[in-house]
N, C-alpha and C positions, 0 to 999 in steps of 0.2 A: 452834473447832480440834479435830482428830479425833487419835487414839491409835495409834500405830503400834508394833507390837509386830514383833520380827525375832527368829527362831528359828534358833538356829547350834548347830552340834555340840559344837564345841572352843573355848576361849580362842584368840583372832586370828582367828578366821573373819570374826567381824564387821567385822574392819578390811578386810581383802582382799575381802570380798564385797559389803557394801554399808555401806562408813564413808561414802561421799561421800550415799547416800541418807539415812544417819543425823544426819549434820551438815547437810543441806538442810533436813529435816524440823524438826529443833531450831531452826533459824535462822528458818523460817517461822512459829513459835510452837506447833509440834506437842507432844505428849507422846510420846517414844521411850523404849520399852522393849525391852530385850537379855534373851532367855531362851538359855540357853547347857547344852545337855544335860549335856554330861560333864565332868570336872576336867581333862581333858588329860593323864592320868596319863602316855601313854606317849609324849609328846613330848620335844623334847630335853632333858638334865638340864646344865645350866650350871654351868661351874667355881668358880664363887663362890655356891654354893647351900651357905648355913652347915649345921653338924652337925645342928643343931635343925630347921632349915626342910626343909619338903617340895617338892616340885614344885607338887603342886597348890597350895599357900599361893601360891609365887611367880607362878603362872601366874593364880590370882584377883586378887592385888593390880596384875599387869599389865592384865588386864582391867579392873579397876575405874580405873587411870588411863586407859588408852584410851576407856573411855565418858566421862570428865569432858572430855576432848578433842574428842569427837565431840557431846558436848551430851546423853547420854543420861543420862536420870532416875532409872532402876533399872535394876540387873543382878540378875536371880532364875537360879538354878541347879536344875537338875531333880534333880540329885544320882545319876547314872548314871556308871560308869566308862567312862573311854576303852576302846573294843575294838580298838585296833590295826589296821593294814593287813590285807586280806582275806590268810589263811593263817596269821598269827600264833598264837602258843599261846594269846594274850590273847582272840582270838575265843572262847574256850569259856568264859571268866569269866563265871558265872551273873550277876554284876553288870554285867556290858558293857550298852552302851546298846543294842547292835542285838539283844542276846537279850530285851530288855525286853518282856513280855507289852503288845500294844499297847493294849489298853485301859486300862491301868494309865497307861502312858506317858501316853496321850491325855488322861487324865482331871488326872494332875500339871498339863500345859499348859493343857487347857481352865480348870483352877480359876485360873489367872495371868491368862486372857484375859476370864472373867468377872468377875473383882476389878478389872481393869483397864478393862473396859468396851471392850474393843478394837475399834476401827473396821476395822482393816487387819492382815493378819500376813503374814508373807512365811517361806517356807522353801526349800526347793531340788527343783530338777528331777528327773525320775524315777529318775536314776541317780547323784544326788547328786554332780552335777559333773563326779567323776573315778571315782565309784563306789566310795568308803571306805563300809565298812559302816555307820559313823555316820552319814553325810551321808544313805545313804538310807534308814536310818531315822527323819531329821529329815524327809524326803518324807512318808512314811507316817504319822508321828505328827503332823505340822504339820496336814495335810487331818483326820485323823480330830478332832484338837482342837478344828478350825474348827467341824466339823459339830455336834459334842458343845456347843459354846459358841455356836452361832448366828452365827459371823462368818463373813459372805457375802463380803468383801473378800480373795481370797486372791492372792499372786502369788507366783511360783517364781523367786528368783533363780538366773542360770544364767550359763555362759560363753559368748562368742560365738565359736564354733569357726574361723568364716573369717576375724574380725579376728584372732585369734589368728595364724593361720597367715601373714597379711598382716604384723603385726606382726615374727614372726620371719624374715619374708622381709627385711624392713627392715633389722634387726639384721644379718641376715648380710652384708649388702650394705655395712653401714658398718663390717663387720670385724669382730663379734663375735665370740669363738671358738666354734667348733661346739658344745665341751663345757657352754658355756651356754647352747645351743639345746634345744628339744625339737620334736618333730612332735606336734601336737595331734590330727593323726589316727589317731593312732598307739595299740595298747590302753593304756588306764588301769588302775586297778585291779581292775576286774570286767570287763576286755577290751573294754569299749565305748571310742571315743574321747573326749576331753575335751568337755566343754559340750554344748552345740548347734549344729546346722546355723543360719547368719543367718536362711535361710526359714521358720525355725520357733519364731522368737522373735517375742513380741507386743510388747514397750515398749524404746524406747531411751532414757534417763534422762540426762540433762546434770548431771552434778555437777563439771564443769570448775571452778567458782569455790570447791570445797571438797576440791581435791585437798592444798591441805598440811594440810588438818587430817587429812585422809587419811594422809598420809604419816607425820605426827604419831604418829596413832594406832598404825599397824605400829611406828613407833619405840619404842612403851610394850612391845612384847612381844620385848622383847631377849632373853628366855632363849632364843628360838627362831631362832636366828641361821641356820640352815642353810636354814631356810623363807623367811624374809624377808630374809637378806643380799642376794639377787640384785635384790629390788625397790628395796632403799634405796641400792643402788649407781648407780641408773639416774641418768644426768643429768636435771635438771629437765624440759627439754623430752620425752624419752622416757617420763620418768614419766607427765606430762600426756596423753601420746598412751596410753597405755596404761591407766590408770586414771581419766581424763576422764569414763568413760561406763559406766553401771552397765546390766544388761541383765535383761529379767522376762520371764516367760512368764505368760499368763492361760489357766489351765487350762480345758478345755472348750471355749476359742473358738477359732475359724479365724485363724490369723493373718492378715495384710495380704499380698495378692498381691505387694505392691511392699517389701515385706519390714517389720522392727521401724519402729512410727510413733516419733516422738518425742513424750514424754507423761510423765506423773508420777502416783505412787499414790494421792497425797493432794488434798484439795479445795484450790486457790488459796488462799493469803493474803489 
């Protein structure tokens, strides 16, 4: 069996981006480790936060519950602060992840990769799916740490821009309100469109058998209702369509001329 390390920027990213992959890997008997770069300090503050409870404490507890649902055996925290979206004043916080020296952050992650004897690492595509400064830093730090730790199997998780557009078209045809829809081709946090064109994606991973766990994992992050509410309000068939596949890029490898191939990140059980 192999050890899979999932590297994410904030609490709840693991659910949305790789929840199905984590659950499938755990179900097949692999060791799954989640590394989270920040505490998500600038997420949504829930109304029921106790006076003595911090948002970071709440989000850590939610992440531990999410990990248990997905079968993740270990959650590790790199200890940086959430940088906020591009242009926020929090971008200048010297403790923020996107300002962390690359060598320092990469060594923190590399130490975990060595300790776990990681076989496979996931990070994000070159612009972090939608340009969030912390997501872009996950891309940089993930690759630098893998090189330090000698992990040669690195996959970049991404969003299929064409699939998102098709999904939005279907939702519009079904009568979804326009305010609940978005154009994945429009500029995101860094000015680039969301995700990656389908033709540039390497791998299509079927996680349809694990969408119930993925949905339960997203539910664990109840404090972030603005981010998760739209997903959780989907009927089961729509949720299956939207989240039954996860998409990955093999850095440095030319994609298939026929588009993403069906495959898996780990040795077969």
